[in-house]
Backbone as numpy.savetxt, mean C-alpha at the origin, in Angstrom:
# Nx Ny Nz CAx CAy CAz Cx Cy Cz
-9.61 -13.46 -5.17 -8.46 -12.62 -5.10 -8.86 -11.15 -5.27
-9.76 -10.87 -6.17 -10.19 -9.49 -6.37 -10.92 -8.95 -5.14
-11.66 -9.83 -4.47 -12.33 -9.41 -3.24 -11.30 -9.06 -2.17
-10.23 -9.86 -2.08 -9.15 -9.55 -1.14 -8.54 -8.19 -1.46
-8.28 -7.96 -2.72 -7.68 -6.69 -3.14 -8.60 -5.52 -2.81
-9.90 -5.69 -3.05 -10.85 -4.62 -2.79 -10.93 -4.31 -1.29
-11.03 -5.34 -0.47 -11.11 -5.13 0.98 -9.82 -4.55 1.53
-8.70 -5.10 1.09 -7.42 -4.60 1.58 -7.15 -3.19 1.04
-7.62 -2.91 -0.17 -7.49 -1.58 -0.75 -8.24 -0.54 0.06
-9.41 -0.92 0.57 -10.16 -0.01 1.44 -9.40 0.29 2.73
-8.73 -0.71 3.27 -7.94 -0.51 4.49 -6.76 0.42 4.21
-6.07 0.18 3.09 -4.91 1.02 2.73 -5.37 2.46 2.48
-6.48 2.64 1.78 -7.00 3.98 1.53 -7.39 4.66 2.83
-7.99 3.92 3.75 -8.38 4.50 5.04 -7.16 4.93 5.83
-6.09 4.14 5.80 -4.87 4.50 6.52 -4.25 5.77 5.91
-4.21 5.84 4.58 -3.64 7.02 3.92 -4.48 8.26 4.23
-5.79 8.14 4.18 -6.65 9.29 4.48 -6.56 9.69 5.95
-6.42 8.70 6.84 -6.24 8.99 8.26 -4.94 9.75 8.49
-3.87 9.33 7.84 -2.60 10.06 7.95 -2.72 11.47 7.39
-3.42 11.61 6.28 -3.60 12.93 5.67 -4.37 13.87 6.59
-5.34 13.35 7.31 -6.20 14.20 8.15 -5.66 14.42 9.55
-4.66 13.66 9.96 -4.11 13.83 11.30 -2.67 14.33 11.25
-1.77 13.49 10.85 -0.34 13.81 10.89 0.04 14.86 9.84
-0.49 14.71 8.65 -0.12 15.61 7.55 -1.23 16.60 7.22
-2.02 17.01 8.21 -3.15 17.90 7.96 -2.70 19.29 7.52
-1.72 19.85 8.21 -1.29 21.21 7.88 -0.31 21.23 6.72
0.64 20.34 6.77 1.62 20.23 5.69 1.73 18.78 5.29
1.99 18.56 4.03 2.15 17.19 3.56 3.45 16.59 4.06
3.67 15.35 3.73 4.86 14.65 4.16 6.09 15.14 3.38
7.20 15.26 4.08 8.46 15.58 3.41 8.83 14.41 2.51
9.72 14.64 1.56 10.10 13.58 0.64 10.69 12.37 1.34
11.56 12.60 2.33 12.17 11.47 3.04 11.11 10.67 3.81
10.22 11.36 4.48 9.14 10.69 5.22 8.20 9.98 4.25
7.90 10.64 3.17 6.99 10.09 2.17 7.54 8.78 1.60
8.79 8.79 1.17 9.37 7.57 0.59 9.58 6.49 1.64
9.95 6.87 2.86 10.12 5.89 3.93 8.80 5.20 4.24
7.73 5.98 4.34 6.41 5.39 4.57 6.00 4.46 3.43
6.30 4.85 2.20 5.94 4.03 1.06 6.67 2.68 1.09
7.95 2.69 1.45 8.71 1.44 1.54 8.18 0.56 2.67
7.92 1.18 3.82 7.37 0.41 4.95 6.01 -0.17 4.59
5.18 0.62 3.94 3.84 0.15 3.56 3.94 -1.00 2.55
4.94 -0.96 1.67 5.11 -2.06 0.73 5.34 -3.38 1.47
6.24 -3.37 2.46 6.52 -4.61 3.18 5.33 -5.04 4.04
4.63 -4.09 4.63 3.41 -4.43 5.38 2.36 -5.02 4.44
2.22 -4.43 3.26 1.27 -4.95 2.27 1.66 -6.34 1.81
2.95 -6.57 1.61 3.41 -7.89 1.18 3.05 -8.95 2.20
3.27 -8.66 3.46 2.92 -9.61 4.52 1.41 -9.76 4.62
0.69 -8.65 4.63 -0.78 -8.71 4.76 -1.45 -9.44 3.62
-1.06 -9.12 2.39 -1.67 -9.78 1.23 -1.29 -11.26 1.17
-0.07 -11.60 1.59 0.36 -13.00 1.59 -0.42 -13.81 2.62
-0.64 -13.23 3.79 -1.43 -13.91 4.82 -2.86 -14.13 4.33
-3.44 -13.10 3.70 -4.80 -13.25 3.18 -4.86 -14.35 2.12
-3.84 -14.43 1.26 -3.80 -15.45 0.22 -3.70 -16.84 0.83
-2.81 -17.01 1.81 -2.66 -18.32 2.44 -3.92 -18.73 3.18
-4.56 -17.79 3.87 -5.80 -18.12 4.58 -6.92 -18.51 3.61
-6.99 -17.82 2.48 -8.01 -18.14 1.48 -7.80 -19.54 0.92
-6.56 -19.87 0.54 -6.29 -21.20 0.00 -6.51 -22.29 1.05
-6.16 -21.99 2.29 -6.37 -22.97 3.35 -7.86 -23.22 3.58
-8.66 -22.17 3.56 -10.10 -22.32 3.76 -10.74 -23.09 2.60
-10.32 -22.79 1.38 -10.87 -23.51 0.22 -10.45 -24.97 0.26
-9.19 -25.24 0.60 -8.71 -26.62 0.66 -9.44 -27.41 1.74
-9.68 -26.79 2.87 -10.40 -27.47 3.95 -11.84 -27.76 3.54
-12.43 -26.82 2.80 -13.83 -26.97 2.38 -14.01 -28.11 1.39
-13.12 -28.21 0.41 -13.30 -29.25 -0.62 -12.50 -30.51 -0.33
-11.61 -30.48 0.66 -10.88 -31.66 1.06 -9.70 -32.01 0.15
-9.20 -31.06 -0.59 -8.08 -31.29 -1.49 -6.99 -30.26 -1.16
-5.74 -30.68 -1.25 -4.64 -29.76 -1.02 -4.47 -28.86 -2.24
-4.41 -27.56 -1.99 -4.26 -26.59 -3.08 -2.93 -25.88 -2.90
-2.16 -25.81 -3.97 -0.91 -25.08 -3.96 -1.18 -23.68 -4.50
-0.86 -22.67 -3.70 -1.14 -21.29 -4.08 -0.14 -20.69 -5.05
0.85 -21.45 -5.47 1.83 -20.92 -6.40 2.82 -19.97 -5.75
3.16 -20.23 -4.53 4.11 -19.37 -3.81 3.40 -18.66 -2.67
4.18 -18.31 -1.68 3.56 -17.71 -0.49 3.27 -16.23 -0.66
4.08 -15.53 -1.41 3.94 -14.08 -1.50 2.93 -13.64 -2.53
2.26 -12.54 -2.25 1.35 -11.93 -3.21 1.96 -10.60 -3.64
3.01 -10.71 -4.45 3.76 -9.53 -4.88 2.91 -8.55 -5.70
2.12 -9.02 -6.68 1.29 -8.05 -7.42 0.32 -7.29 -6.53
-0.27 -7.98 -5.58 -1.20 -7.32 -4.67 -0.50 -6.27 -3.82
0.69 -6.61 -3.33 1.44 -5.65 -2.51 1.84 -4.43 -3.33
2.21 -4.65 -4.58 2.61 -3.52 -5.43 1.41 -2.62 -5.73
0.27 -3.20 -6.03 -0.93 -2.41 -6.32 -1.34 -1.59 -5.10
-1.32 -2.20 -3.93 -1.71 -1.49 -2.72 -0.71 -0.39 -2.35
0.57 -0.62 -2.63 1.58 0.40 -2.37 1.40 1.59 -3.31
1.08 1.32 -4.57 0.82 2.41 -5.52 -0.41 3.20 -5.09
-1.43 2.50 -4.61 -2.63 3.17 -4.10 -2.27 4.09 -2.94
-1.47 3.60 -2.00 -1.03 4.40 -0.86 -0.21 5.60 -1.34
0.68 5.36 -2.29 1.55 6.41 -2.84 0.74 7.56 -3.40
-0.30 7.25 -4.15 -1.10 8.31 -4.78 -2.07 8.99 -3.81
-2.44 8.31 -2.74 -3.38 8.92 -1.80 -2.71 9.75 -0.72
-1.44 9.48 -0.42 -0.76 10.20 0.66 -0.45 11.62 0.23
-0.72 12.55 1.12 -0.52 13.98 0.84 0.96 14.33 1.00
1.53 14.84 -0.09 2.93 15.24 -0.09 3.05 16.74 0.08
4.17 17.14 0.63 4.45 18.56 0.76 4.79 19.09 -0.62
4.14 20.18 -1.00 4.39 20.75 -2.32 5.73 21.44 -2.33
6.48 21.18 -3.37 7.78 21.83 -3.51 7.61 23.06 -4.38
8.15 24.15 -3.91 8.06 25.41 -4.64 9.38 25.58 -5.40
9.26 25.73 -6.69 10.45 25.90 -7.51 11.05 27.28 -7.23
12.37 27.34 -7.10 12.98 28.65 -6.88 12.81 29.53 -8.11
12.81 30.82 -7.86 12.65 31.77 -8.95 13.83 31.62 -9.91
13.53 31.35 -11.13 14.61 31.06 -12.09 14.98 32.30 -12.88
15.70 33.17 -12.23 16.23 34.37 -12.89 17.73 34.18 -13.01
18.12 33.74 -14.13 19.54 33.51 -14.36 20.16 34.68 -15.08
21.32 35.09 -14.66 22.02 36.20 -15.30 22.93 35.63 -16.39
22.82 36.17 -17.56 23.67 35.71 -18.66 24.76 36.68 -18.91
């Protein structure tokens, strides 16, 4: 499982860095784009990590000749970890705070 996370983490990091160097090279992602991408990446990660988990259990079961129950189809912790990785690696547009000169 850790090997799956490491390999998939490299793919997620590569996608985030590719987006940073191409689409968001001059300016980071707007908040709406940033959060939309994060939500989409979560669902893509959920499907990707779940497929990797099912393939791993199927390969192990075929190798030893015993049926193995993976404890559910989804790999929710893996998807959450990879989404957090994507979240921290994606370049966001810096927000400039307005000048706070309040008249009393």
